[in-house]
VOTINU-429981 format. One record per residue: residue in three letters; z, y, x of N, C-alpha, C in turn. Coordinates in pm, whole numbers, padded with zeros to 5 digits, always signed. Each point is the difference from the previous one (the first is absolute). Example, Ala and Ser with C-alpha at 12.3 -4.5 7.8 and 13.67 -1.06 7.14 Angstrom:
<rs>
ala+00780-00569+01319+00000+00119-00089+00000+00120+00090 ser-00072+00105-00035+00006+00119+00082+00073+00109-00077 
</rs>
This chain:
<rs>
unk-13536-10876+08043+00100+00075-00047-00012+00108+00151 unk+00004+00117-00006-00038+00063+00119+00175-00013+00036 unk+00041+00021+00133+00116-00009+00081-00003+00094+00106 unk+00112+00089-00023+00095+00101+00120-00024-00085+00128 unk-00009-00030+00147+00107-00078+00058+00054+00073+00119 unk+00141+00059-00021+00032+00084+00072+00028-00110+00167 unk-00035+00085+00103-00036-00101+00140+00147+00046+00105 unk+00054-00038+00042+00060+00030+00090+00011-00064+00154 unk+00008+00049+00093-00063-00070+00117+00121+00034+00134 unk+00057-00099+00024+00138-00015+00089-00065+00114+00116 unk+00072+00033+00079-00039+00087+00117-00051-00100+00098 unk+00088-00085+00063-00027-00071+00069-00093-00104+00063 unk-00033-00071-00192-00091-00060-00025-00140+00044+00045 unk+00022+00130-00064-00120+00079-00018-00054+00061+00148 unk+00071+00079+00074+00020+00018+00131-00081-00108+00095 unk+00059-00122-00020-00084-00082+00097-00134-00037-00056 unk-00068-00003-00107-00106+00020-00048-00083+00078+00053 unk+00062+00132+00029-00089+00119+00028+00009-00039+00136 unk+00084-00046+00144-00023+00003+00070-00041-00091+00048 unk-00040-00134-00014-00092-00068+00025-00111-00038-00065 unk-00042+00141-00057-00164+00042-00051-00042-00090-00111 unk+00132-00102-00114-00092-00020-00098+00045+00046-00159 unk+00032+00104-00030+00061+00084-00070-00103-00003-00083 unk-00130+00085+00033-00098+00021-00090-00079-00080-00033 unk+00017-00171+00115-00130-00107-00098+00101-00038-00050 unk+00101-00008-00026+00118-00100-00102-00039+00091-00208 unk+00027+00129+00059-00002+00097-00110-00132-00014-00089 unk-00136-00013+00114-00097-00015-00048-00029-00104-00065 unk+00063-00124+00027-00037-00137-00009+00060-00016-00123 unk+00145+00027-00037+00114+00054-00098-00119+00043-00099 unk-00019+00102+00019-00072+00097-00145-00142-00076-00073 unk-00068-00060+00142-00074-00047-00035-00001-00127-00079 unk+00070-00085+00000+00065-00097-00076+00081+00017-00147 unk+00051+00138-00003+00096+00050-00081-00100+00090-00121 unk-00101+00060+00054-00090+00078-00067+00055+00105-00084 unk+00088+00075+00000+00055+00107-00028-00077+00120-00062 unk+00036+00041-00099-00075+00099-00110-00011+00155+00112 unk+00172-00018+00015+00027+00136+00132+00083-00069+00066 unk+00033+00081+00138+00072-00015+00117+00021+00061+00073 unk+00165+00088+00009+00073+00138+00069+00059-00074+00059 unk-00041+00049+00111+00198-00034+00115+00067+00141+00042 unk+00088+00018-00032+00108+00105+00047+00130-00037+00007 unk+00076+00075+00079+00154+00008-00009+00067-00016-00188 unk+00074-00084+00029+00086-00052-00136+00172-00031+00063 unk+00105+00105-00060+00140-00046+00032+00003+00016+00182 unk-00094+00076+00050-00046-00017+00152-00006-00125+00032 unk-00040-00091-00044-00077-00102+00098-00181+00054-00078 unk-00085-00118+00132-00154+00003-00034+00024-00092-00147 unk-00087+00066-00030-00029-00058-00139-00112+00024-00076 unk-00051-00062-00088-00130-00045-00072-00027+00014-00146 unk-00070+00042-00052+00024+00010-00151-00140-00069-00053 unk-00033-00138-00054-00098-00065-00017+00011-00037-00188 unk-00147+00019-00050+00012-00044-00124-00102-00133-00027 unk-00013-00079-00062-00073-00103+00001+00040-00033-00180 unk-00101-00068-00019-00019-00098-00127+00005-00126+00018 unk+00088+00003-00055+00089-00156-00011-00016-00117-00113 unk-00125-00035-00018-00046-00087-00062+00065-00067-00160 unk+00161-00062+00137+00068-00138-00047+00158+00002+00088 unk+00088+00026-00100+00136-00054+00108-00022-00074+00143 unk-00080-00086-00009-00019-00113+00076-00080+00080+00127 unk-00060+00063+00018-00026+00149+00078+00078+00034+00105 unk+00126+00054-00054+00071+00056+00111+00009-00003+00108 unk+00031-00182+00014+00046-00011+00104-00157+00014+00141 unk-00121-00015-00068-00101+00042+00095-00016+00175+00039 unk+00049+00100-00099+00015+00118-00003+00090+00059+00116 unk+00147-00092+00013+00138+00061+00058-00020-00082+00161 unk-00057-00126-00017+00051-00056+00140-00065+00004+00131 unk-00116+00017-00037-00079+00118+00133+00074+00075+00035 unk+00049+00093-00028+00122+00116+00030+00068-00097+00073 unk+00080-00061-00112+00138-00053+00096-00025-00061+00126 unk-00084-00089-00023-00043-00069+00127-00065+00027+00108 unk-00070+00147-00051-00035+00060+00172+00064+00092+00019 unk+00098+00062-00071+00025+00126+00065+00241-00038-00060 unk-00051-00083-00069+00177+00003-00014+00058+00141-00085 unk-00124+00001-00086-00006+00103-00130+00129+00015-00103 unk+00051+00072-00047+00064-00037-00097-00113+00061-00115 unk+00062-00065-00094-00126+00042-00122+00092+00040-00177 unk-00033+00043-00039+00019+00075-00147-00122-00005-00134 unk-00012-00083-00063-00117-00025-00072+00025+00090-00189 unk-00099+00054-00011+00070+00098-00142-00157+00013-00067 unk+00043-00091-00115-00077+00023-00107-00064+00125-00033 unk-00172+00025-00009+00013+00216+00023-00141-00010-00143 unk-00032+00128-00020-00048+00012-00136-00125+00139+00054 unk-00067-00003-00036-00079+00155-00029+00005+00081-00100 unk-00045+00060+00016+00010+00089-00163-00086-00064-00075 unk-00119-00081+00057-00039-00058-00159+00076-00165-00061 unk+00054-00030+00086+00132-00127-00031+00061+00051-00099 unk+00059+00127+00061+00106+00054-00131-00037+00078-00115 unk-00119+00012+00013-00059+00074-00133+00000-00113-00120 unk-00047-00141+00110-00023-00126-00134+00117-00075+00038 unk+00105+00073-00016+00119-00095+00003+00070+00026-00144 unk-00029+00096-00060+00068-00001-00174+00108+00081+00084 unk+00080+00087+00072+00112+00049+00014+00018+00143-00038 unk-00115+00070-00096+00019+00108-00132+00052-00086-00122 unk-00056-00131-00057+00046-00069-00072+00194-00033+00013 unk+00042+00019+00100+00082-00095+00036+00114+00084-00027 unk+00008+00154-00051+00085+00066-00023+00042-00001-00102 unk-00118-00015-00120+00037-00021-00128+00076-00103-00048 unk-00004-00074+00066-00003-00184-00020+00149+00035+00076 unk+00039+00082+00122+00128-00021+00079+00131+00111-00010 unk-00074+00085-00062+00109+00187+00027+00097-00002-00141 
</rs>
């Protein structure tokens, strides 16, 4: 299942990694391990943040996607299932109107 992960990095923890020169290497190590479909880094709600799209083949894989961020950066994480336009088209949503209207 494709999931979107919203990452939030605490200022103190991330600043410490930037100051000691480890932020980039930690990010690369996590991204190489997680192998996201897409990863973007931005601000969200006034904090350093990331938006990462991953394919989770089984719910038991969720910790493997989340823990590296939490353990390396003390990151907060939200994970939500998402659909592509093709997934939505295959969902049968058009027939639901007849069944539930």
